[in-house]
C-alpha positions in Angstrom: -0.6 49.4 -28.1 2.2 48.0 -30.1 0.8 44.8 -31.6 3.8 42.8 -32.8 2.8 40.1 -35.3 4.8 37.5 -37.3 6.2 39.1 -40.4 8.0 36.2 -42.0 6.2 35.0 -45.2 7.5 31.4 -44.5 5.3 31.3 -41.4 2.2 32.0 -43.3 3.2 29.7 -46.1 3.7 26.8 -43.6 0.3 27.6 -42.0 -1.3 27.3 -45.5 0.6 24.2 -46.6 -0.2 22.3 -43.4 -3.7 23.7 -42.6 -5.3 23.6 -46.1 -4.7 19.9 -46.8 -6.0 19.1 -43.4 -9.1 21.2 -43.9 -9.7 19.6 -47.3 -9.3 16.2 -45.7 -11.9 17.2 -43.2 -14.2 18.3 -46.0 -13.9 14.9 -47.7 -14.6 13.2 -44.3 -17.6 15.4 -44.0 -18.7 14.4 -47.5 -18.5 10.7 -46.5 -20.7 11.2 -43.5 -23.0 13.5 -45.4 -23.5 10.9 -48.0 -24.4 8.3 -45.4 -26.9 10.7 -43.8 -28.5 11.8 -47.0 -28.9 8.2 -48.3 -30.1 6.8 -45.0 -32.4 9.8 -44.6 -34.1 8.7 -47.9 -35.0 5.4 -46.2 -36.8 7.1 -43.3 -36.4 9.3 -40.2 -36.4 6.2 -37.9 -33.4 4.9 -39.8 -31.6 8.2 -39.7 -32.2 8.6 -35.9 -31.1 5.0 -35.2 -27.9 5.4 -37.2 -27.1 8.7 -35.4 -27.6 7.0 -32.0 -25.6 4.0 -33.1 -22.7 6.2 -34.0 -22.3 7.7 -30.5 -19.8 5.0 -29.4 -17.7 5.9 -32.4 -17.9 9.6 -31.4 -16.3 8.7 -28.1 -13.8 6.4 -29.7 -12.7 9.0 -32.3 -12.0 11.4 -29.5 -9.8 8.7 -27.9 -8.0 8.5 -31.3 -7.7 12.3 -31.3 -6.2 12.2 -27.8 -3.7 9.5 -28.5 -2.7 10.8 -31.9 -2.9 14.4 -30.8 -0.6 13.8 -27.8 1.8 11.8 -30.0 1.7 14.5 -32.6 2.6 17.1 -30.0 5.7 15.1 -28.9 6.7 14.1 -32.5 6.5 17.8 -33.6 9.1 18.7 -31.1 11.3 15.7 -32.0 10.9 16.7 -35.7 12.1 20.2 -34.8 15.2 18.5 -33.4 15.5 16.2 -36.4 15.2 13.1 -34.2 13.4 10.6 -36.5 14.2 7.4 -34.6 12.4 8.8 -31.5 9.4 9.6 -33.7 9.2 6.0 -34.9 9.0 4.8 -31.4 6.3 7.2 -30.5 4.3 6.2 -33.5 4.6 2.5 -32.6 3.3 3.2 -29.1 0.4 5.2 -30.3 -0.7 2.6 -32.8 -0.4 -0.3 -30.3 -2.6 1.6 -27.9 -5.3 2.3 -30.5 -5.3 -1.3 -31.8 -5.9 -2.5 -28.2 -8.7 -0.1 -27.5 -10.3 -0.4 -30.9 -10.1 -4.2 -30.8 -11.9 -4.3 -27.5 -14.7 -2.0 -28.7 -15.1 -4.0 -31.9 -15.7 -7.2 -29.8 -18.1 -5.5 -27.5 -20.2 -4.0 -30.3 -20.1 -7.3 -32.3 -21.4 -9.4 -29.5 -23.6 -7.0 -27.5 -25.0 -4.5 -30.1 -28.5 -4.5 -28.6 -27.3 -3.9 -25.1 -25.2 -0.9 -26.2 -28.2 0.6 -28.0 -30.5 0.1 -25.0 -28.0 2.2 -23.0 -28.4 5.0 -25.4 -32.2 5.2 -26.1 -35.5 3.9 -24.8 -37.1 3.6 -28.2 -37.2 -0.1 -29.1 -37.7 0.6 -32.8 -34.5 2.6 -32.8 -32.8 -0.1 -30.7 -33.6 -2.8 -33.2 -32.4 -0.8 -36.2 -29.3 0.5 -34.5 -28.3 -3.0 -33.3 -28.3 -4.3 -36.8 -26.1 -1.4 -37.9 -23.6 -1.8 -35.0 -23.1 -5.5 -35.4 -22.0 -5.0 -39.0 -19.8 -1.9 -38.5 -18.1 -3.3 -35.4 -14.8 -4.3 -37.2 -14.4 -0.7 -38.5 -13.4 0.5 -35.1 -10.1 -1.2 -35.1 -9.5 -0.6 -38.8 -10.4 3.1 -38.7 -8.5 3.5 -35.4 -5.3 2.3 -37.0 -5.6 4.4 -40.2 -6.7 7.6 -38.4 -4.0 7.4 -35.8 -1.2 6.7 -38.3 -2.3 9.5 -40.6 -2.9 12.0 -37.8 0.5 11.4 -36.2 2.2 11.8 -39.6 1.1 15.4 -39.6 3.9 16.1 -37.2 6.4 15.5 -40.0 4.4 17.3 -42.7 3.0 14.2 -44.4 -0.6 15.2 -45.2 -1.1 14.4 -48.9 -1.6 10.7 -48.8 -4.2 11.1 -46.0 -6.2 13.4 -48.3 -6.0 10.9 -51.2 -7.1 8.1 -49.0 -10.1 10.0 -47.8 -11.1 10.8 -51.4 -10.9 7.1 -52.4 -12.9 6.2 -49.3 -15.5 8.8 -50.2 -16.0 7.6 -53.8 -16.1 4.0 -52.8 -18.6 4.7 -50.0 -20.9 6.6 -52.2 -20.9 3.8 -54.9 -21.5 1.0 -52.3 -24.2 3.0 -50.5 -26.0 3.4 -53.8 -25.8 -0.3 -54.6 -26.6 -1.7 -51.1 -29.0 0.8 -49.6 -31.4 1.0 -52.5 -30.6 -2.2 -54.3 -29.0 -1.4 -57.7 -27.2 -3.4 -60.3 -28.7 -6.6 -59.0 -27.9 -6.1 -55.4 -30.7 -6.4 -52.8 -32.1 -3.2 -51.1 -30.7 -3.5 -47.6 -31.5 -0.1 -46.2 -29.5 0.6 -43.0 -27.7 -2.7 -43.2 -26.6 -1.8 -46.7 -25.1 1.5 -45.3 -23.3 -0.5 -42.6 -21.9 -2.9 -45.2 -20.7 -0.1 -47.4 -19.0 1.5 -44.5 -17.2 -1.7 -43.6 -16.0 -2.4 -47.1 -14.8 1.2 -47.6 -13.0 1.3 -44.3 -11.4 -2.1 -45.0 -10.1 -0.9 -48.4 -8.7 2.3 -46.7 -6.9 0.1 -44.1 -5.3 -2.0 -46.9 -4.2 1.1 -48.8 -2.7 2.6 -45.6 -0.7 -0.6 -45.0 0.5 -0.5 -48.6 1.6 3.1 -48.2 3.3 2.4 -44.9 5.2 -0.6 -46.2 6.0 0.5 -49.8 5.9 4.2 -50.3 6.5 6.2 -47.1 10.2 7.0 -46.9 10.4 10.3 -44.8 10.0 8.5 -41.5 10.5 4.9 -42.6 8.1 3.3 -40.2 7.1 -0.3 -41.0 4.7 -2.8 -39.5 7.6 -4.7 -37.9 8.3 -1.6 -35.8 5.0 -2.3 -33.9 6.6 -5.3 -32.3 9.9 -3.7 -31.2 10.4 -3.6 -27.4 9.3 -0.2 -26.2 7.9 -0.6 -22.6 10.0 2.1 -21.2 9.1 4.4 -24.1 5.4 3.8 -23.5 5.7 4.7 -19.9 7.5 8.0 -20.6 5.2 8.9 -23.5 2.1 8.2 -21.4 3.5 10.6 -18.8 3.7 13.3 -21.4 0.3 12.7 -23.2 -2.0 11.1 -20.6 -3.7 14.5 -20.0 -4.4 14.8 -23.7 -6.0 11.3 -23.9 -8.1 11.8 -20.8 -9.2 15.2 -22.0 -10.2 14.1 -25.4 -12.1 11.1 -23.9 -14.0 13.2 -21.5 -14.7 15.7 -24.3 -16.1 12.9 -26.6 -18.0 11.4 -23.7 -19.5 14.8 -22.9 -20.7 15.3 -26.5 -22.2 11.8 -26.5 -24.0 12.6 -23.2 -25.4 15.7 -24.8 -26.8 13.6 -27.6 -28.2 11.1 -25.1 -30.0 14.0 -23.5 -32.0 14.5 -26.7 -32.4 10.7 -27.5 -34.0 10.2 -24.1 -36.8 12.6 -24.9 -38.2 10.1 -27.3 -38.8 12.8 -30.0 -37.9 11.3 -33.3 -38.2 14.7 -35.0 -35.7 16.1 -32.5 -33.3 13.2 -32.9 -33.5 13.5 -36.7 -32.8 17.3 -36.5 -29.8 16.7 -34.2 -28.5 14.1 -36.7 -28.5 16.8 -39.4 -26.9 19.3 -37.1 -24.2 16.9 -36.1 -23.2 16.4 -39.8 -23.3 20.2 -40.4 -20.9 20.7 -37.5 -18.4 18.4 -39.1 -18.6 20.6 -42.2 -18.5 23.8 -40.2 -15.3 23.1 -38.2 -13.1 21.6 -40.9 -11.2 24.8 -41.6 -11.0 25.6 -37.9 -9.6 22.1 -37.0 -7.2 22.3 -40.0 -5.9 25.7 -38.9 -5.6 24.8 -35.2 -3.7 21.6 -36.0 -1.3 23.4 -38.2 -0.7 25.8 -35.4 -0.1 22.9 -33.0 2.6 21.4 -35.3 4.3 24.8 -35.9 4.4 25.6 -32.1 5.8 22.2 -31.4 8.5 22.5 -34.0 9.5 26.0 -32.7 9.9 24.6 -29.2 11.9 21.6 -30.5 14.3 24.1 -32.2 14.6 26.2 -29.0 12.9 29.2 -30.6 10.4 30.0 -27.7 11.1 33.7 -28.0 9.0 33.8 -31.2 5.9 32.5 -29.4 4.4 35.9 -28.2 4.2 37.1 -31.8 2.9 33.7 -33.0 0.1 33.9 -30.3 -1.1 37.3 -31.5 -0.9 36.4 -35.1 -2.8 33.1 -35.0 -5.6 34.5 -32.8 -6.3 37.2 -35.3 -6.1 34.7 -38.2 -8.4 32.4 -36.3 -11.1 35.1 -36.0 -11.0 35.4 -39.8 -11.3 31.6 -40.2 -14.3 31.7 -37.8 -16.0 34.3 -39.9 -15.4 32.4 -43.1 -16.7 29.1 -41.5 -19.8 30.8 -40.2 -20.6 32.4 -43.5 -20.1 29.2 -45.4 -22.3 27.3 -43.0 -25.2 29.7 -43.5 -24.6 29.7 -47.2 -25.1 25.9 -47.6 -27.7 25.4 -44.8 -30.8 25.5 -46.9 -29.5 23.7 -50.0 -28.3 20.7 -48.0 -31.5 20.6 -45.8 -33.6 20.6 -48.9 -31.8 17.6 -50.4 -33.3 15.1 -48.0 -36.9 14.0 -47.3 -37.2 15.6 -43.9 -40.5 16.6 -42.4 -41.3 20.3 -42.2 -40.9 20.4 -38.4 -37.6 18.6 -38.5 -36.2 20.9 -41.2 -37.3 24.0 -39.4 -35.7 22.9 -36.1 -32.5 21.8 -37.8 -32.3 25.2 -39.5 -32.6 27.1 -36.2 -29.9 24.9 -34.5 -27.5 25.4 -37.4 -28.0 29.1 -37.1 -27.0 28.9 -33.4 -23.9 27.0 -34.5 -23.0 29.7 -37.0 -22.7 32.2 -34.2 -20.8 29.8 -32.0 -18.2 29.2 -34.7 -16.9 32.7 -34.4 -15.8 31.9 -30.8 -15.0 28.3 -31.5 -12.3 29.2 -34.0 -10.4 31.3 -31.5 -10.9 28.9 -28.6 -9.8 25.9 -30.7 -6.7 27.7 -31.9 -5.8 28.7 -28.3 -6.5 25.2 -26.8 -5.4 22.8 -29.5 -3.0 25.0 -31.4 -1.2 27.0 -28.8 -1.6 25.3 -25.4 -1.5 21.7 -26.6 1.2 22.6 -29.1 3.2 24.0 -26.2 2.7 20.7 -24.3 0.5 22.3 -21.6 -1.6 19.2 -21.5 -2.7 19.5 -17.9 -3.9 23.0 -18.5 -5.9 21.9 -21.5 -7.4 19.0 -19.5 -8.5 21.3 -16.7 -10.1 23.8 -19.0 -11.9 21.2 -21.1 -13.2 19.4 -18.1 -14.5 22.5 -16.3 -16.1 24.0 -19.4 -17.9 20.9 -20.5 -18.7 18.9 -17.4 -19.2 21.8 -15.0 -21.1 24.1 -17.4 -22.5 22.6 -20.6 -23.5 19.1 -19.7 -25.3 19.8 -16.3 -26.9 23.0 -17.7 -28.4 21.0 -20.6 -29.7 18.2 -18.4 -31.2 20.6 -15.9 -32.7 22.7 -18.6 -34.4 19.7 -20.3 -35.5 17.6 -17.4 -36.1 20.2 -14.6 -37.1 23.4 -16.3 -38.5 21.9 -19.5 -36.8 24.4 -21.7 -37.4 24.4 -25.5 -35.1 22.2 -27.5 -33.4 25.2 -29.1 -32.5 26.6 -25.7 -31.3 23.3 -24.4 -29.1 22.9 -27.5 -27.6 26.3 -26.9 -26.7 25.1 -23.4 -24.7 22.2 -24.9 -22.5 24.8 -26.7 -21.9 27.1 -23.6 -18.6 25.4 -23.1 -17.1 27.2 -26.1 -17.5 30.6 -24.4 -16.3 29.4 -21.1 -13.3 27.7 -22.7 -12.3 30.8 -24.5 -12.1 32.9 -21.3 -10.1 30.2 -19.5 -7.7 29.8 -22.5 -7.0 33.5 -22.7 -6.3 33.6 -18.9 -3.9 30.6 -19.3 -2.0 32.2 -22.2 -1.8 35.5 -20.2 -0.3 33.8 -17.1 2.5 32.2 -19.2 4.6 29.2 -18.6 2.6 27.1 -21.0 5.3 26.3 -23.5 7.3 23.3 -22.4 9.8 21.0 -23.9 8.9 17.3 -23.8 11.7 15.9 -25.9 13.6 14.8 -22.8 14.0 11.2 -24.0 17.2 10.9 -26.1 16.7 8.8 -29.2 19.8 6.7 -28.4 18.1 5.6 -25.1 15.0 4.6 -27.0 16.9 2.6 -29.6 18.8 0.7 -27.0 15.5 -0.7 -25.6 14.9 -2.8 -28.7 
């Protein structure tokens, strides 16, 4: 078989220059969350479990962010391939307005009804009480983080990734320092435990928001987007953009909701040891997938730019190349995960049972990563980069909601399978998705142009 691959060095250089900073940014984000877990874990397993459950609404919200920003990035990449910067500004404005609205509503709900939200997620009243205190404090971070994350994620489409990395590093250092002061009570501050972690998160995210606004207003010149652009008339643009990206938003929301449901499966068991182990594994997964997500996102941007420039004939070679590279990224990620598993698990004060269970679950994830790297590249990088948003939505929905979620619920509640088996069921979607993605790529017709809105028409709507 004649396996034709991309030979241009510029292609691999672009993959590296886009993907590596995104991966490093993911590593820094992982370090932020890992710091929170390790420090809260030193307070106790109840506190660790409560914080994990309390973070589930943010898990769903972050997937909404990913949907809005990912869809906007898909469209903006094609506009960038055409050199149409005015159109990109309008798309960014619509995406930010949408996230500010959704994030603001969630912040209000969590601020005024934190206990009610926790009671929906767990029956353990001890965890409800601890988690409600945490939620009430971190509620404003939803709207703050939503704005920052959406802006930075959409800016990937024009190759702006450096400031996002610097911002994450500042947030990490500030979060570590404030956690140290407020969780354990250092330098004259009271020991606040979980509430201290929440306060540290709120302050760190608030500072990140202010720095993002400063960059947007004073330093970013490539796009030239400013806060005043949020208020420009863009109703027609919003409708057309929603038509292009609604499948991405719905897909990411359903995906995030499915992951949250899987965590609810375990929280409903009432096993604090199991909940604590899942908490550790959740953080490990953030670490494990950073290079996979960075690579897939870089592929998405490149595919979008190729389509925007009318170079679809290059896509078959791109598909073969990135699938092979993705397999290598998966092997690297799996090996790295196994390498750091024991050192990180030994850093905290986990019980012997919790540590043993977490170690087994992380081992399962190491195997899954080999397949996840390829499926993510096919789904996020190729299909979504090619604007096949409805295809991605169908595959995501089928694999998660028709396979993984029901299998996990039935296995736990009906057949009483062991936690390790049930956890593997929650990852079955990765294998199903890979099969469907290959079939979709084989059928063809997935690369579509969505830059059908002329920038002049957009500008005239102001």
